[in-house]
Phi, psi and omega in degrees: 000141178267155180270133177267138178276154182296329179296319180294321180293313179295323177296317178296319178295317180297316179296321178297319178295317180296314180297318179296317181292322178294316180293325176294320178295320179294318182293315185274359182295324184264000183269137173236100190294335182255010181295321185267003181267131174268173179298322179293323177296320179295317179296320178298317178294322177300315180293322181296320183265004176076026179269154177240146179271130182263132178285142180293337179252126177248147179247094177241141177281157180299333180292326181288328184272338181275147179253139179267144180277000000 
């Protein structure tokens, strides 16, 4: 068996990472994951995973937001 140098191993790993990232970018370039989801589908997924929708406007009194020293 021949001995592999650490430079050759690191070069092979680096080339593998670059090829994988380029192929991933090409594959995902044309995908739009939320294109086919309707508002009802999104709400169903939120409920399934236990997520809550946050309103853009919150009603907090100034006493709740201020911190006491």
